[in-house]
Structures are given as C-alpha cells and as structure tokens.
A tleap script that builds the chain and sets N, CA, C and O, in Angstrom:
source leaprc.protein.ff14SB
mol = sequence {
  NMET ASN ILE LYS VAL TYR ILE ASP GLN PHE
  SER GLU ILE SER HIE LEU LYS ARG GLU GLN
  GLN TYR VAL LEU LEU GLU LYS ALA CYS LYS
  ASP ALA CYS ALA LYS LEU LYS PHE LEU ASN
  PHE TYR LEU ILE ALA PHE LEU ILE ARG THR
  LEU PHE VAL THR ILE LEU SER GLY GLY SER
  TYR LEU LEU PHE GLY TYR SER VAL TRP LEU
  ILE ILE MET THR ILE ILE VAL GLY LEU LEU
  LEU SER ARG ILE ALA VAL THR GLU ILE ASN
  THR TYR LEU LEU SER LYS SER LEU LYS GLU
  ILE ILE LEU ASN LYS CSER
}
set mol.1.N position { 0.869 -1.145 0.188 }
set mol.1.CA position { 0.001 0.001 0.059 }
set mol.1.C position { 1.161 1.093 -0.041 }
set mol.1.O position { 2.324 1.117 0.360 }
set mol.2.N position { 0.201 2.154 -0.881 }
set mol.2.CA position { 1.465 3.325 -0.827 }
set mol.2.C position { 0.903 3.806 0.169 }
set mol.2.O position { -0.299 3.543 0.216 }
set mol.3.N position { 1.384 4.543 1.170 }
set mol.3.CA position { 1.262 5.391 2.425 }
set mol.3.C position { 1.207 6.642 2.423 }
set mol.3.O position { 0.797 7.433 3.271 }
set mol.4.N position { 1.908 6.868 0.813 }
set mol.4.CA position { 2.630 8.633 0.798 }
set mol.4.C position { 1.000 9.413 0.348 }
set mol.4.O position { 0.705 10.525 0.785 }
set mol.5.N position { 0.120 8.660 -0.522 }
set mol.5.CA position { -0.779 8.906 -0.654 }
set mol.5.C position { -1.700 10.109 0.169 }
set mol.5.O position { -2.135 11.212 -0.162 }
set mol.6.N position { -1.760 9.183 1.578 }
set mol.6.CA position { -2.431 9.418 2.487 }
set mol.6.C position { -2.006 10.521 3.559 }
set mol.6.O position { -2.672 10.775 4.562 }
set mol.7.N position { -0.586 11.254 3.149 }
set mol.7.CA position { -0.075 12.350 3.601 }
set mol.7.C position { -0.779 14.009 3.403 }
set mol.7.O position { -0.812 14.703 2.387 }
set mol.8.N position { -1.096 14.186 4.243 }
set mol.8.CA position { -2.126 15.563 4.569 }
set mol.8.C position { -3.307 15.161 4.320 }
set mol.8.O position { -3.906 16.051 3.717 }
set mol.9.N position { -4.104 14.024 4.527 }
set mol.9.CA position { -5.369 13.647 3.921 }
set mol.9.C position { -6.291 13.892 5.196 }
set mol.9.O position { -7.317 14.572 5.232 }
set mol.10.N position { -5.610 13.083 6.383 }
set mol.10.CA position { -6.679 12.943 7.556 }
set mol.10.C position { -6.456 14.158 8.527 }
set mol.10.O position { -5.267 14.389 8.747 }
set mol.11.N position { -7.329 14.954 9.130 }
set mol.11.CA position { -7.233 16.065 9.754 }
set mol.11.C position { -6.770 16.155 11.084 }
set mol.11.O position { -6.653 17.144 11.808 }
set mol.12.N position { -6.483 14.757 11.324 }
set mol.12.CA position { -5.800 14.338 12.667 }
set mol.12.C position { -4.487 15.239 12.956 }
set mol.12.O position { -4.321 16.072 13.847 }
set mol.13.N position { -3.507 14.773 11.820 }
set mol.13.CA position { -2.604 14.681 11.910 }
set mol.13.C position { -1.813 15.626 10.897 }
set mol.13.O position { -0.584 15.606 10.964 }
set mol.14.N position { -2.470 16.501 9.909 }
set mol.14.CA position { -1.886 17.433 8.687 }
set mol.14.C position { -1.585 18.207 9.255 }
set mol.14.O position { -0.948 19.059 8.636 }
set mol.15.N position { -1.842 18.502 10.979 }
set mol.15.CA position { -0.722 19.614 11.339 }
set mol.15.C position { 0.868 19.414 11.841 }
set mol.15.O position { 1.659 20.161 12.419 }
set mol.16.N position { 0.945 18.046 11.340 }
set mol.16.CA position { 2.406 17.566 11.523 }
set mol.16.C position { 3.303 17.949 10.576 }
set mol.16.O position { 2.848 18.606 9.639 }
set mol.17.N position { 4.668 17.656 10.589 }
set mol.17.CA position { 5.129 17.447 9.225 }
set mol.17.C position { 5.117 16.178 8.615 }
set mol.17.O position { 4.577 15.163 9.055 }
set mol.18.N position { 5.788 16.317 7.510 }
set mol.18.CA position { 5.394 15.000 6.610 }
set mol.18.C position { 5.987 13.480 7.530 }
set mol.18.O position { 5.442 12.401 7.764 }
set mol.19.N position { 7.219 13.997 7.841 }
set mol.19.CA position { 7.879 12.905 8.398 }
set mol.19.C position { 7.202 11.935 9.452 }
set mol.19.O position { 7.193 10.704 9.459 }
set mol.20.N position { 6.531 13.003 10.508 }
set mol.20.CA position { 5.720 12.287 11.293 }
set mol.20.C position { 4.488 11.927 10.770 }
set mol.20.O position { 3.896 11.247 11.608 }
set mol.21.N position { 3.733 12.104 9.595 }
set mol.21.CA position { 2.871 12.041 9.231 }
set mol.21.C position { 2.833 10.287 8.636 }
set mol.21.O position { 2.092 9.309 8.741 }
set mol.22.N position { 4.064 10.636 8.014 }
set mol.22.CA position { 4.109 9.373 7.133 }
set mol.22.C position { 4.776 8.006 8.740 }
set mol.22.O position { 4.808 6.778 8.650 }
set mol.23.N position { 5.104 8.692 9.728 }
set mol.23.CA position { 5.600 7.273 10.514 }
set mol.23.C position { 4.096 7.067 11.341 }
set mol.23.O position { 3.717 5.972 11.754 }
set mol.24.N position { 3.405 8.217 11.477 }
set mol.24.CA position { 2.520 7.531 11.954 }
set mol.24.C position { 1.001 6.664 11.180 }
set mol.24.O position { 0.259 5.842 11.718 }
set mol.25.N position { 0.947 7.181 9.890 }
set mol.25.CA position { 0.255 6.435 9.007 }
set mol.25.C position { 0.949 4.531 8.380 }
set mol.25.O position { 0.387 3.482 8.066 }
set mol.26.N position { 2.634 5.068 8.495 }
set mol.26.CA position { 2.980 3.520 8.658 }
set mol.26.C position { 2.729 2.464 10.127 }
set mol.26.O position { 2.739 1.236 10.214 }
set mol.27.N position { 2.592 3.132 10.785 }
set mol.27.CA position { 1.971 2.545 12.058 }
set mol.27.C position { 0.592 1.959 11.899 }
set mol.27.O position { 0.330 0.757 11.850 }
set mol.28.N position { -0.117 2.802 11.836 }
set mol.28.CA position { -1.716 2.715 11.476 }
set mol.28.C position { -1.783 1.325 10.086 }
set mol.28.O position { -2.325 0.219 10.106 }
set mol.29.N position { -1.111 1.909 9.187 }
set mol.29.CA position { -1.009 0.452 8.527 }
set mol.29.C position { -0.693 -0.538 8.456 }
set mol.29.O position { -1.113 -1.361 7.643 }
set mol.30.N position { 0.555 -0.796 9.723 }
set mol.30.CA position { 0.265 -1.955 10.330 }
set mol.30.C position { -0.065 -2.463 11.474 }
set mol.30.O position { 0.407 -3.485 11.973 }
set mol.31.N position { -0.849 -1.792 11.898 }
set mol.31.CA position { -1.726 -1.771 13.115 }
set mol.31.C position { -3.268 -2.440 12.475 }
set mol.31.O position { -4.008 -3.323 12.909 }
set mol.32.N position { -3.344 -1.413 11.044 }
set mol.32.CA position { -4.876 -2.073 10.487 }
set mol.32.C position { -4.728 -4.066 9.897 }
set mol.32.O position { -5.705 -4.810 9.820 }
set mol.33.N position { -3.600 -4.389 9.649 }
set mol.33.CA position { -2.783 -5.549 8.706 }
set mol.33.C position { -3.094 -6.377 10.006 }
set mol.33.O position { -4.014 -7.194 9.980 }
set mol.34.N position { -2.159 -6.135 11.426 }
set mol.34.CA position { -2.614 -6.982 12.466 }
set mol.34.C position { -3.837 -6.858 13.024 }
set mol.34.O position { -3.973 -7.661 13.947 }
set mol.35.N position { -4.757 -6.192 12.841 }
set mol.35.CA position { -5.714 -6.580 13.366 }
set mol.35.C position { -6.920 -7.465 12.282 }
set mol.35.O position { -8.015 -7.933 12.595 }
set mol.36.N position { -6.237 -7.462 10.979 }
set mol.36.CA position { -6.770 -8.004 9.917 }
set mol.36.C position { -7.055 -9.248 9.731 }
set mol.36.O position { -7.820 -9.806 8.944 }
set mol.37.N position { -5.964 -9.838 10.997 }
set mol.37.CA position { -5.314 -11.403 10.077 }
set mol.37.C position { -4.822 -11.351 9.070 }
set mol.37.O position { -3.998 -10.527 8.673 }
set mol.38.N position { -5.327 -12.335 8.471 }
set mol.38.CA position { -4.874 -12.753 7.697 }
set mol.38.C position { -5.614 -12.213 6.106 }
set mol.38.O position { -5.642 -12.909 5.091 }
set mol.39.N position { -6.083 -11.030 6.217 }
set mol.39.CA position { -6.509 -10.271 5.116 }
set mol.39.C position { -5.603 -8.922 5.370 }
set mol.39.O position { -5.447 -8.358 6.453 }
set mol.40.N position { -5.084 -8.571 4.185 }
set mol.40.CA position { -4.466 -7.730 4.403 }
set mol.40.C position { -4.717 -6.510 2.965 }
set mol.40.O position { -5.301 -6.857 1.938 }
set mol.41.N position { -4.234 -5.298 3.143 }
set mol.41.CA position { -4.685 -3.881 1.882 }
set mol.41.C position { -4.871 -5.051 0.568 }
set mol.41.O position { -5.942 -5.240 -0.008 }
set mol.42.N position { -3.395 -5.874 0.207 }
set mol.42.CA position { -3.898 -6.247 -1.029 }
set mol.42.C position { -4.661 -7.344 -1.466 }
set mol.42.O position { -4.756 -7.405 -2.692 }
set mol.43.N position { -5.028 -7.911 -1.061 }
set mol.43.CA position { -5.796 -9.189 -0.432 }
set mol.43.C position { -7.255 -8.564 -0.516 }
set mol.43.O position { -8.114 -9.222 -1.104 }
set mol.44.N position { -7.606 -7.256 0.070 }
set mol.44.CA position { -8.472 -7.051 0.033 }
set mol.44.C position { -8.940 -6.315 -1.127 }
set mol.44.O position { -10.057 -5.813 -1.257 }
set mol.45.N position { -8.004 -6.298 -1.939 }
set mol.45.CA position { -8.345 -5.234 -3.052 }
set mol.45.C position { -8.223 -5.896 -4.839 }
set mol.45.O position { -8.548 -5.514 -5.964 }
set mol.46.N position { -7.536 -7.113 -4.193 }
set mol.46.CA position { -8.155 -7.901 -5.039 }
set mol.46.C position { -9.223 -8.717 -4.973 }
set mol.46.O position { -9.767 -9.194 -5.969 }
set mol.47.N position { -9.611 -8.937 -3.674 }
set mol.47.CA position { -11.023 -9.623 -3.727 }
set mol.47.C position { -11.815 -8.442 -4.028 }
set mol.47.O position { -12.728 -8.801 -4.771 }
set mol.48.N position { -11.869 -7.422 -3.832 }
set mol.48.CA position { -13.067 -6.311 -4.051 }
set mol.48.C position { -12.918 -6.668 -5.944 }
set mol.48.O position { -13.692 -7.479 -6.452 }
set mol.49.N position { -11.925 -5.998 -6.735 }
set mol.49.CA position { -11.777 -5.932 -7.922 }
set mol.49.C position { -12.045 -7.190 -8.509 }
set mol.49.O position { -12.072 -7.283 -9.736 }
set mol.50.N position { -12.266 -8.255 -7.718 }
set mol.50.CA position { -12.538 -9.834 -8.654 }
set mol.50.C position { -14.088 -9.708 -8.817 }
set mol.50.O position { -14.726 -9.629 -9.867 }
set mol.51.N position { -14.550 -9.708 -7.502 }
set mol.51.CA position { -16.306 -9.290 -7.401 }
set mol.51.C position { -16.640 -8.622 -8.049 }
set mol.51.O position { -17.510 -9.016 -8.825 }
set mol.52.N position { -16.244 -7.411 -8.138 }
set mol.52.CA position { -16.952 -6.258 -9.124 }
set mol.52.C position { -16.385 -7.073 -10.468 }
set mol.52.O position { -17.189 -7.915 -10.869 }
set mol.53.N position { -15.288 -6.990 -11.150 }
set mol.53.CA position { -15.633 -7.393 -12.662 }
set mol.53.C position { -16.668 -8.808 -12.972 }
set mol.53.O position { -17.049 -9.134 -14.097 }
set mol.54.N position { -16.983 -9.488 -11.768 }
set mol.54.CA position { -17.162 -11.186 -11.813 }
set mol.54.C position { -18.814 -10.624 -11.760 }
set mol.54.O position { -19.579 -11.225 -12.514 }
set mol.55.N position { -19.245 -9.805 -11.138 }
set mol.55.CA position { -20.565 -9.738 -10.554 }
set mol.55.C position { -21.360 -8.233 -12.220 }
set mol.55.O position { -22.483 -8.105 -12.707 }
set mol.56.N position { -20.317 -7.649 -12.425 }
set mol.56.CA position { -20.832 -6.589 -13.204 }
set mol.56.C position { -20.868 -7.327 -14.963 }
set mol.56.O position { -21.730 -7.301 -15.842 }
set mol.57.N position { -19.301 -8.024 -14.877 }
set mol.57.CA position { -19.812 -8.847 -16.479 }
set mol.57.C position { -20.507 -10.158 -16.786 }
set mol.57.O position { -20.908 -10.521 -17.892 }
set mol.58.N position { -20.608 -10.979 -15.347 }
set mol.58.CA position { -21.916 -11.894 -15.194 }
set mol.58.C position { -23.203 -11.364 -15.300 }
set mol.58.O position { -24.051 -11.854 -16.046 }
set mol.59.N position { -23.420 -10.238 -14.483 }
set mol.59.CA position { -24.389 -9.739 -14.898 }
set mol.59.C position { -25.585 -9.128 -16.404 }
set mol.59.O position { -26.740 -9.305 -16.791 }
set mol.60.N position { -24.376 -8.376 -16.785 }
set mol.60.CA position { -24.588 -7.571 -18.381 }
set mol.60.C position { -24.698 -9.172 -19.101 }
set mol.60.O position { -25.725 -9.047 -19.769 }
set mol.61.N position { -24.402 -10.027 -19.238 }
set mol.61.CA position { -23.969 -11.542 -19.812 }
set mol.61.C position { -25.475 -12.094 -19.902 }
set mol.61.O position { -26.091 -12.465 -20.901 }
set mol.62.N position { -25.959 -12.025 -18.305 }
set mol.62.CA position { -27.232 -12.668 -18.232 }
set mol.62.C position { -28.440 -11.902 -19.155 }
set mol.62.O position { -29.058 -12.307 -20.140 }
set mol.63.N position { -28.515 -10.425 -18.293 }
set mol.63.CA position { -29.105 -9.731 -18.920 }
set mol.63.C position { -29.126 -9.471 -20.748 }
set mol.63.O position { -30.070 -9.811 -21.462 }
set mol.64.N position { -28.003 -8.878 -21.184 }
set mol.64.CA position { -28.141 -8.552 -22.965 }
set mol.64.C position { -27.429 -9.944 -23.603 }
set mol.64.O position { -27.317 -10.074 -24.822 }
set mol.65.N position { -27.081 -10.707 -22.897 }
set mol.65.CA position { -26.161 -12.061 -24.119 }
set mol.65.C position { -24.527 -11.680 -23.877 }
set mol.65.O position { -23.962 -11.444 -22.809 }
set mol.66.N position { -23.868 -11.709 -25.507 }
set mol.66.CA position { -22.261 -11.909 -25.690 }
set mol.66.C position { -22.617 -10.964 -26.338 }
set mol.66.O position { -23.521 -11.164 -27.149 }
set mol.67.N position { -22.141 -9.837 -26.237 }
set mol.67.CA position { -21.692 -8.815 -26.948 }
set mol.67.C position { -20.101 -8.818 -26.301 }
set mol.67.O position { -19.892 -9.228 -25.159 }
set mol.68.N position { -18.836 -8.222 -27.333 }
set mol.68.CA position { -17.555 -8.173 -26.874 }
set mol.68.C position { -17.184 -6.883 -26.364 }
set mol.68.O position { -16.119 -6.651 -25.792 }
set mol.69.N position { -18.159 -5.994 -26.605 }
set mol.69.CA position { -17.587 -4.273 -26.520 }
set mol.69.C position { -18.488 -4.114 -25.623 }
set mol.69.O position { -18.597 -2.953 -25.227 }
set mol.70.N position { -19.464 -5.198 -24.965 }
set mol.70.CA position { -20.390 -4.878 -23.837 }
set mol.70.C position { -19.508 -5.456 -22.661 }
set mol.70.O position { -19.279 -4.743 -21.684 }
set mol.71.N position { -18.960 -6.870 -22.752 }
set mol.71.CA position { -18.503 -7.330 -21.591 }
set mol.71.C position { -16.981 -6.489 -21.430 }
set mol.71.O position { -16.583 -6.111 -20.328 }
set mol.72.N position { -16.289 -6.287 -22.574 }
set mol.72.CA position { -14.888 -4.831 -21.907 }
set mol.72.C position { -15.405 -3.673 -21.472 }
set mol.72.O position { -14.729 -3.039 -20.662 }
set mol.73.N position { -16.565 -3.192 -21.857 }
set mol.73.CA position { -16.917 -2.238 -21.580 }
set mol.73.C position { -17.456 -2.313 -19.400 }
set mol.73.O position { -17.152 -1.541 -18.491 }
set mol.74.N position { -17.925 -3.026 -19.400 }
set mol.74.CA position { -18.454 -3.804 -18.175 }
set mol.74.C position { -17.257 -3.879 -17.501 }
set mol.74.O position { -17.262 -3.274 -16.429 }
set mol.75.N position { -15.992 -4.564 -17.866 }
set mol.75.CA position { -15.231 -4.681 -17.080 }
set mol.75.C position { -14.500 -3.609 -16.480 }
set mol.75.O position { -13.975 -3.480 -15.373 }
set mol.76.N position { -14.626 -2.630 -17.814 }
set mol.76.CA position { -13.658 -0.928 -17.154 }
set mol.76.C position { -14.621 -0.380 -16.227 }
set mol.76.O position { -14.291 0.245 -15.219 }
set mol.77.N position { -15.521 -0.558 -16.487 }
set mol.77.CA position { -16.693 0.494 -15.754 }
set mol.77.C position { -16.756 -0.643 -13.593 }
set mol.77.O position { -17.208 -0.141 -12.564 }
set mol.78.N position { -16.158 -2.046 -13.723 }
set mol.78.CA position { -16.063 -3.046 -12.604 }
set mol.78.C position { -14.747 -2.115 -12.318 }
set mol.78.O position { -14.802 -1.284 -11.412 }
set mol.79.N position { -13.513 -2.277 -13.141 }
set mol.79.CA position { -12.094 -1.850 -12.358 }
set mol.79.C position { -12.470 -0.225 -11.550 }
set mol.79.O position { -12.347 0.028 -10.351 }
set mol.80.N position { -12.807 0.433 -12.328 }
set mol.80.CA position { -12.938 1.916 -12.099 }
set mol.80.C position { -13.732 1.817 -10.796 }
set mol.80.O position { -13.141 2.262 -9.812 }
set mol.81.N position { -15.454 1.119 -10.516 }
set mol.81.CA position { -15.742 1.002 -9.488 }
set mol.81.C position { -15.346 0.441 -8.062 }
set mol.81.O position { -15.848 0.782 -6.990 }
set mol.82.N position { -14.215 -0.606 -8.293 }
set mol.82.CA position { -13.622 -1.144 -7.568 }
set mol.82.C position { -12.357 -0.296 -6.681 }
set mol.82.O position { -11.867 -0.263 -5.552 }
set mol.83.N position { -12.239 0.220 -7.763 }
set mol.83.CA position { -10.685 1.086 -7.411 }
set mol.83.C position { -11.461 2.513 -6.690 }
set mol.83.O position { -10.632 3.184 -6.076 }
set mol.84.N position { -12.692 3.016 -6.656 }
set mol.84.CA position { -13.568 4.028 -5.563 }
set mol.84.C position { -13.496 2.847 -4.453 }
set mol.84.O position { -12.635 3.007 -3.588 }
set mol.85.N position { -14.288 1.691 -4.376 }
set mol.85.CA position { -14.621 0.884 -3.037 }
set mol.85.C position { -13.065 0.799 -2.664 }
set mol.85.O position { -12.882 1.702 -1.847 }
set mol.86.N position { -12.034 0.218 -2.863 }
set mol.86.CA position { -11.230 0.117 -2.428 }
set mol.86.C position { -10.315 1.442 -1.754 }
set mol.86.O position { -9.715 1.550 -0.685 }
set mol.87.N position { -10.407 1.884 -2.298 }
set mol.87.CA position { -9.594 3.806 -2.047 }
set mol.87.C position { -10.566 3.692 -0.767 }
set mol.87.O position { -9.997 3.882 0.307 }
set mol.88.N position { -11.912 3.419 -0.716 }
set mol.88.CA position { -12.870 3.961 0.312 }
set mol.88.C position { -12.615 3.175 2.063 }
set mol.88.O position { -12.783 3.702 3.163 }
set mol.89.N position { -12.076 1.500 1.652 }
set mol.89.CA position { -12.014 0.988 2.448 }
set mol.89.C position { -10.535 1.183 3.545 }
set mol.89.O position { -10.198 1.200 4.729 }
set mol.90.N position { -9.998 1.309 2.107 }
set mol.90.CA position { -8.634 1.833 2.849 }
set mol.90.C position { -8.035 2.864 3.866 }
set mol.90.O position { -7.138 2.877 4.709 }
set mol.91.N position { -9.216 3.933 3.242 }
set mol.91.CA position { -9.087 5.153 4.284 }
set mol.91.C position { -9.511 5.170 5.135 }
set mol.91.O position { -9.011 5.750 6.099 }
set mol.92.N position { -10.977 4.347 5.188 }
set mol.92.CA position { -11.505 4.128 6.638 }
set mol.92.C position { -11.239 3.153 7.468 }
set mol.92.O position { -11.639 3.207 8.631 }
set mol.93.N position { -10.265 1.742 6.829 }
set mol.93.CA position { -9.024 1.456 7.971 }
set mol.93.C position { -8.258 1.828 8.348 }
set mol.93.O position { -7.887 1.372 9.430 }
set mol.94.N position { -7.618 2.741 7.813 }
set mol.94.CA position { -6.707 3.428 7.959 }
set mol.94.C position { -6.291 5.164 8.902 }
set mol.94.O position { -5.281 5.652 9.408 }
set mol.95.N position { -7.986 5.666 8.685 }
set mol.95.CA position { -7.964 6.122 9.776 }
set mol.95.C position { -8.578 5.783 11.279 }
set mol.95.O position { -8.376 6.244 12.402 }
set mol.96.N position { -9.489 4.675 10.696 }
set mol.96.CA position { -10.019 3.935 12.517 }
set mol.96.C position { -8.596 3.631 13.045 }
set mol.96.O position { -8.425 4.138 14.153 }
set mol.97.N position { -7.318 2.819 12.484 }
set mol.97.CA position { -6.187 2.265 13.371 }
set mol.97.C position { -5.896 4.067 14.082 }
set mol.97.O position { -5.934 4.267 15.296 }
set mol.98.N position { -5.610 5.251 13.010 }
set mol.98.CA position { -4.806 6.283 13.283 }
set mol.98.C position { -5.503 6.617 14.142 }
set mol.98.O position { -4.770 7.205 14.937 }
set mol.99.N position { -6.793 6.618 14.615 }
set mol.99.CA position { -7.348 7.465 15.293 }
set mol.99.C position { -7.123 6.329 16.821 }
set mol.99.O position { -7.166 6.877 17.922 }
set mol.100.N position { -6.993 5.459 16.779 }
set mol.100.CA position { -6.709 4.849 18.008 }
set mol.100.C position { -5.299 4.839 18.071 }
set mol.100.O position { -4.947 4.327 19.133 }
set mol.101.N position { -4.437 5.162 17.435 }
set mol.101.CA position { -3.125 5.560 17.340 }
set mol.101.C position { -2.572 6.877 18.970 }
set mol.101.O position { -1.990 7.072 20.037 }
set mol.102.N position { -3.386 7.335 17.874 }
set mol.102.CA position { -3.416 9.031 18.128 }
set mol.102.C position { -4.296 8.708 19.741 }
set mol.102.O position { -3.735 9.236 20.700 }
set mol.103.N position { -5.364 8.043 20.012 }
set mol.103.CA position { -5.670 8.079 21.515 }
set mol.103.C position { -4.421 7.517 22.505 }
set mol.103.O position { -3.851 8.057 23.454 }
set mol.104.N position { -4.273 6.394 21.962 }
set mol.104.CA position { -3.471 5.621 23.086 }
set mol.104.C position { -1.688 6.264 23.013 }
set mol.104.O position { -0.710 5.756 23.561 }
set mol.105.N position { -1.731 7.411 22.221 }
set mol.105.CA position { -0.626 8.328 22.223 }
set mol.105.C position { -0.578 9.073 23.576 }
set mol.105.O position { 0.089 8.989 24.607 }
set mol.106.N position { -1.643 9.880 23.081 }
set mol.106.CA position { -2.056 10.717 24.276 }
set mol.106.C position { -2.645 10.706 25.584 }
set mol.106.O position { -2.771 11.756 26.213 }
savepdb mol mol.pdb
quit
C-alpha cells in the first residue's frame, strides 16, 4: 500500500510534519493489517476487484447476452468502481487505526 498518498489527507495529523505523518500512517497501516489477521490491503483490493468485475460482467452477460464490446465496457466500469471502493475501504481502515494510535499516544 502506498502510504504517501494519505499524507495531508487526515485532519487529525495534517498539522504535523510530513515525516511524522508518514511514521504515524505506517504504524496505522501495520496496526490495521494486524487486526485483519489473514487479510491485508492487497488481498482486500484483489478480492474487491474480482468481485466487481465478476458481478458486473456476469450480470451484463445474463441481461444482454454475449457482446464483446459490452463485456469490455463492464470490465472497465467494474475496475473503476472497484478502485473507488478499495480507496474508500483503505481510507476507512487507516483512519480507524490512526485514531486509535493517536488516542493511545496521548
């Protein structure tokens, strides 16, 4: 997971220096992975992408029949929607862990 994307994104730590934010975000990432046990951010992303593409492609096949362009478009839409979902889930998990780290720290 690219933690640098989340620097200056959380209001709880945006007042800190970038290096301090990076350290806190790294701790939050490790904490979130530890809580999820066998799931990590990469596995969650893979499962969500697979789920979105499968459901949308399968649904469009069942509803509209076999059309190469339609299948390609649903795969693209599925990947775009899964990217949004993965980003939201990652942000939520990091935010939750970050808040716990800040509460334990103070």
